[in-house]
DRENZAGU-128720 format. One line per 8 residues: number of its first residue (from 0); for each residue y, z, x of N, C-alpha, C, CB. Coordinates in steps of 0.001 Angstrom, whole numbers, plus 500000, padded with zeros to 6 digits. Atoms other than C-alpha are relative to their C-alpha. Glycine has a CB too. Layout:
<pts>
NUM> Y:Z:X:Y:Z:X:Y:Z:X:Y:Z:X ~ ...
</pts>
This chain:
<pts>
0> 500921:500626:500858:515184:525900:549148:501037:498684:498979:499202:501422:498980 ~ 499274:501415:500569:516301:522130:547867:499223:499786:498856:499960:498571:501027 ~ 500938:500232:501556:515301:521418:544130:500290:497969:500003:501153:501227:497965 ~ 500044:501514:500642:514531:517820:543349:501191:499957:498863:498345:499639:499198 ~ 498971:500299:500743:517446:516270:541338:499198:499439:499050:501096:499218:500568 ~ 501261:500609:500928:515731:514815:537807:501257:498698:499516:499138:501394:498331 ~ 499263:501643:500472:516739:510986:536738:500649:500649:498579:498528:498284:499600 ~ 499083:499825:501799:519063:511319:533507:498872:499024:499214:502235:499025:499810
8> 500730:500553:501518:516761:510459:530389:500863:498913:499108:499793:501417:498881 ~ 499142:500903:501089:518540:507740:528433:499829:500511:498648:499544:498427:499947 ~ 500069:499677:500780:516645:508907:525594:500242:501238:499378:499385:499650:499989 ~ 499681:498843:499858:517420:512200:525943:501757:500024:499433:499615:500394:501567 ~ 498734:500039:499762:521374:511352:526279:500226:499044:498584:500433:499418:501602 ~ 499821:500754:501693:520893:509085:522911:499795:501110:499049:498699:498670:499527 ~ 500239:499052:501501:519576:511953:521046:501185:500983:500110:498304:501028:499881 ~ 498584:499146:499924:522628:514378:522195:501273:499365:499519:500328:500374:501460
16> 498836:500814:500341:524775:511696:521050:499970:500145:498392:499885:498362:500592 ~ 500271:499761:501187:523359:512074:517508:501008:501206:499130:498587:500317:500127 ~ 499103:499072:500892:525298:513811:515000:498412:500518:498711:501796:498748:499061 ~ 501242:499727:500892:522176:515793:512918:501065:500292:498487:498808:501646:500692 ~ 499209:499788:501691:524866:516725:509768:500055:498360:499469:502101:500816:500088 ~ 500069:501073:500668:524683:512989:509265:498897:499486:499277:500306:499269:500682 ~ 500783:500715:500609:523064:511087:506720:499657:498911:500174:500201:499982:499205 ~ 499820:501300:500083:521858:507800:506496:500240:499438:498668:498991:499438:500549
24> 499472:500286:501274:523249:505605:503760:498766:499819:499123:500956:498750:500011 ~ 501235:500162:500702:521172:505424:500933:499264:498857:499762:500142:500395:498976 ~ 500902:501712:500538:518380:502767:499944:499684:499891:498764:498459:499636:500620 ~ 500048:500110:501262:518273:501349:496888:498151:500400:499917:500674:498365:499458 ~ 501482:499751:500452:514606:502344:495629:499509:498819:499658:499785:500945:498836 ~ 500782:501029:500382:513711:498773:494052:499971:499199:501090:500404:499346:498847 ~ 499424:500547:498775:515170:497352:497378:498489:500056:501080:501528:501101:500575 ~ 501032:499417:499142:512496:499494:499347:498731:500081:499473:500319:501238:500390
32> 501785:500379:500653:509413:499094:496947:499723:498820:500156:499618:500154:498378 ~ 500180:501182:499683:509748:495350:496827:500287:499260:501086:500355:499562:499316 ~ 499901:500768:499497:510532:494692:500214:499082:499590:501000:500879:500111:500180 ~ 500971:500667:499135:508290:492307:502020:498950:499708:499270:499586:500721:501128 ~ 501498:500537:500511:505792:491904:499137:500128:498936:498978:499077:501200:499295 ~ 499655:501139:500392:504939:488533:497921:500234:500115:498289:498906:499000:500525 ~ 499910:499787:501670:505849:487889:494128:498639:500261:498959:500661:498599:499432 ~ 500829:499747:500756:502235:487954:492999:499600:501497:499903:499100:499205:500287
40> 499890:498558:500062:502535:491664:493975:501242:500866:499345:499909:500352:501306 ~ 498748:499186:500390:505917:492618:492582:499523:500924:498512:501465:498770:499685 ~ 500256:499346:500955:505543:495473:490226:498349:500535:499569:500613:499229:499140 ~ 501593:499661:500090:501943:496083:491033:499587:501206:501011:499056:498578:500441 ~ 500083:499205:499276:500239:498675:492404:498381:500298:500493:500727:500950:499407 ~ 501163:499929:499620:497114:499368:494518:498997:500781:499642:500068:500081:500897 ~ 500735:498954:500487:494146:501162:493012:498372:500254:500852:499871:499630:498378 ~ 501215:500265:498744:491523:502043:495706:499029:501726:499740:501059:499812:502226
48> 500881:498433:499654:488576:504815:496008:498966:499378:501273:498771:500781:498246 ~ 500900:500479:498833:485561:505014:498648:498681:500115:499376:500104:500890:501429 ~ 501950:500157:500308:482092:503776:498358:499082:499518:501019:499569:498849:498809 ~ 500726:500263:498844:479250:503240:500463:500538:498127:500380:498092:500340:499577 ~ 499335:501719:499612:479554:499581:502310:499296:499020:499286:499822:499436:501692 ~ 500724:501296:500719:476801:498012:500127:500661:499956:498908:498427:500026:499664 ~ 499433:500606:501416:478620:498259:497092:501211:499009:500267:500580:501279:498951 ~ 499203:501212:500108:481431:496471:498402:499126:498511:500506:501375:500296:500974
56> 500519:501408:499870:479138:493694:499826:499614:499646:498922:499003:499746:500865 ~ 500734:500660:501240:477094:493526:496423:501178:499628:499200:498908:501020:499117 ~ 499024:500599:500765:480579:493334:494528:500641:498976:500759:500928:500930:499515 ~ 499709:501468:499212:481388:490357:497021:499425:499061:499307:499452:499821:501474 ~ 501065:500926:500312:478442:488560:496361:499787:499905:498458:498695:500444:500711 ~ 500204:500141:501153:478481:489164:492556:500936:499201:499884:499905:500995:499235 ~ 498933:501350:500136:482001:487541:492653:499676:498919:500058:500914:499829:500819 ~ 499729:501766:499672:481406:484571:494513:498878:499385:499118:499736:499405:501916
64> 500691:500718:500980:478183:483925:492159:500549:499484:499049:499206:500568:499520 ~ 499478:500378:500708:480353:484239:489551:500990:498868:499922:500211:500783:499766 ~ 499035:501133:499714:482917:481562:490898:501429:501154:499790:499829:498375:498682 ~ 498129:498855:500682:485762:484721:490488:500334:500873:501550:499500:502001:498044 ~ 499753:498878:498653:487530:486881:493229:499227:501660:499363:502277:500253:500364 ~ 499798:498604:500306:487209:490485:493431:500772:500933:499074:500284:500319:500848 ~ 499116:499434:500439:490120:491574:491906:499780:499732:498724:501111:499751:500505 ~ 500219:500331:501567:489164:489581:488493:498733:501129:499662:499466:498089:499681
72> 500840:499325:500599:486243:491542:488297:500439:501446:500051:498761:499730:500512 ~ 499088:499082:500104:487953:494701:489164:500302:500267:498518:501132:499608:500763 ~ 499862:499473:500935:489549:494369:486562:499496:500146:498214:500820:499802:500267 ~ 500774:499806:501035:486844:493519:483977:499398:501236:499713:499173:499208:500057 ~ 500486:498544:499884:485687:496694:484991:500324:500748:499441:500074:500559:500855 ~ 498815:498695:500636:488604:498841:484262:499970:499838:498492:501896:499775:500543 ~ 499952:500081:501146:488628:496870:481028:499026:500799:499111:499977:498846:499854 ~ 500953:499116:500441:485332:498157:480339:499909:501310:499607:499375:499989:500643
80> 499781:498447:499945:485967:501816:480963:500990:499927:499148:500358:500781:501397 ~ 498721:499781:500933:489188:501485:478805:499518:500306:498577:501001:498636:499949 ~ 500545:500378:501306:487034:500190:475940:499273:501066:499807:499229:498717:499862 ~ 501096:498785:500215:484350:502915:476200:500734:501397:499723:499002:500203:501441 ~ 499537:498701:500063:486903:505379:476199:500998:500205:499046:500437:500406:501181 ~ 498934:500091:500737:488886:504143:473467:501590:499474:500292:499987:501096:499664 ~ 498734:500511:499358:491986:502637:475367:500268:498528:499866:499985:500306:501444 ~ 499838:501566:499600:493569:499377:475521:499464:499500:500922:501106:499592:500266
88> 500633:500924:498952:492060:496643:477583:501393:499690:500648:499045:498552:499380 ~ 498725:500150:499260:495164:496702:479860:500062:499196:501234:500452:501238:500345 ~ 500108:500247:498594:493916:495494:483252:499845:498221:500002:498565:500949:500708 ~ 499847:501171:500329:495516:491958:483414:498708:498761:500815:501580:499830:500365 ~ 500717:500848:499509:492589:489132:484226:500541:498447:499831:498772:500275:499456 ~ 499150:501619:499481:493009:485292:485293:499307:499731:498935:499772:498907:501658 ~ 500587:501096:501263:492343:482635:482869:498809:499285:500684:501275:498654:499430
</pts>
C-alpha cells in the first residue's frame, strides 16, 4: 500500500526554527502606549459605558442643538457628578 507524500508546509518549517526560549526585545512602555495616537489623545484614556441606542441619539442631538461636541457634553456631565460628590471638577472642557 502506497501512502501519499505530504507537501512541505513553509509555516511549520518556520515554526520549527523558532527558538521558544528566546524572548523578544523589551518595548518601551511610553512608545507602545503613544504609538499611532494623535497629539490630542496623548496622555488621555477612553471612558466608556453601554447604554440604549436612544441615549446616544439624544446626546448627539443635544450636543448639536448646543453647538458643542459630545466629548464636551460628557466632560460637563462628569464635572456635575464630581461636584455632587464633593470632588474637584477635573474633566477638561473646551473654551
